N, C-alpha and C positions, 0 to 999 in steps of 0.2 A: 504493500500499499502506499502511495507518494503521500509523505510528508509535506505541510507547506515551508514555503521558504519566504520569509520576511527580510524584505530592504529598504530599510527607510533612510533616505540619506537628509532627511531634515524631520528628525524626529522631534514633535511639538512638546511633548511633556515627557518626563522621566522622573518618577520617584519610587520610592521603597514604603511599605506598608504592612500591616499585620492584622489578620482575622482572630478573634477567639482571645479567651481570658489569659492571663499570665501563665505560664508553665504548659500550657495547651496550644499556643498561638503558632499560627502559620505565617510564614514570610512569603512575601512578595515582592518580584519586581515588577513594576508597571509601568507602560508607554503608550503614549497615544500619536497617531498621524491622522490627519483629516478627521474622517468619522469611525476610524478605527481602534481599539483600545486593546493591549496586549498584556495578559496578567499572566506573570509566569512564577512558578513556586518554587521557592529555593530554601536551602538549608540557612539556618542562623549564622552558621560558621561561614559560609558561602558568602552571605550578606558581608559581615565583619571582615571577610578578607578582601572582597571586592572594595568596599568603603577605603579598607588600609593603602590596598594597592593602588586605588585611583587617585588617594591623599598625595602619596609618594612620585606618583607619574605626573601630577600637576604640578609639583613641585619641582622637577625636572626638567618641565618642557619650557621654550625659550617664552620670554615676554609677549604678550599677544600685541599685535598689531594693528594699533586702536583705528588707524585708518582704514584697515578693510573689514573692521567688527560691523558683524549685522547686528541690528538692534536686538537685543534677545531678552525675555523675561521668563522669571518662574513663577510671576504671580497668578493665583490660579491654581497651581500644579496641586491638585490634593489626590490623594489615595481613594479610589472608587471600589466599593466592596465587590468583588468579582463572582461572589458566591461560588465557583470552581475555577481551578488555574486553567489556562487553555493548555499548559503542559508543564512536566517539570523539567529542571534546568540540571543536567548531567554535566557539562562543563562550561566555564567561562573563558575568554580571552578578552584583549583590548589590546588594538594598534591606534596609532595616530597616524592622522592625515594631516601634514603640514600645509599643504596647498590650500585647505579648507580651514585648518585651526580647529579641528574635529576631533575626538576621539571616538573609536566605533568599537562598540560593545559588541560580541559574538557570544551569543548563549545558544549551546546545543541542547538538544531533548536527551533526557535519560530515556535507553530505549532495553527493553526487557526481551524483545526478540532480536535475535542477532541478523535475522535477513530484514529487517524493516531496515529503513533509512531514518535517521532522525530528522525531526526539525529542525531548522536553524534561524535565528533572526540577528540581523546586522544592523543596530540601533546606532547612527550616527549622532552624537552628543555635542553640544556644546559646553565651552568651561563652566557658564553659569548653572546649566542642568547637571554637569558632574559635580560642582559644590554644593548644589541643593540636595543632590543625591546623597552625599556623603554626610551633610549635616543631618539628615533624615534617618539615615541608615545609623548612623552614631546614637541618636536620641533612643530609636526603638530598642537598639541591643543593649544599651544603658538602662532601661526602665524595667528592664526582666525582673526577676524574682531576686531577692538579695540572697547573698551567698552564706554559707554557714561558716561562723567564724572559727569553727575548728578544723573541718575538713575541706571548705568551700564549695561546697555541691549546692547546688539552689535548692531553698527552703520550700517547702510544700506550703499554699496559705492555707489549706485544710488543717495544718497538722499546727497553726499559730505559732510558727515560727521555731518549732520544735525539731533538733535532730536527732536519728538514733545515736550519733558519735558523741553527742554530750551525756550521756548515760553514765 
């Protein structure tokens, strides 16, 4: 079965979001282009790693050429509850297109059937969109359950902050 290949050269919005209560949240990357919204399920650690990598990548880029800068904004970029993901991310990659001063996020679907071709999305992002994603992702990741002071494992809200290792 042929899977979709998405190639957006001017992604209009790009953000991170979650669905569900602390301890059971499902993490998403979400992008939009024209009337299409793409919602991809991602693991929390993948989101954290992507945010860290993008931050270091932005630090390493040459300064933006303000004369060629397209008027960009992230106002109104909000996560929309997708209900179900379009697909689950298996791998992520990032490249930089210097001529366009854009980072290109390449997300590939996690597939379970070796005979299937994975879906792939290539999302071209401007620096402002990447900065917005980093900030949002860091806020989501840090707003998780507090760690146990003894073992570092996340505390369950139902246990009122109690951890078996504190016994």
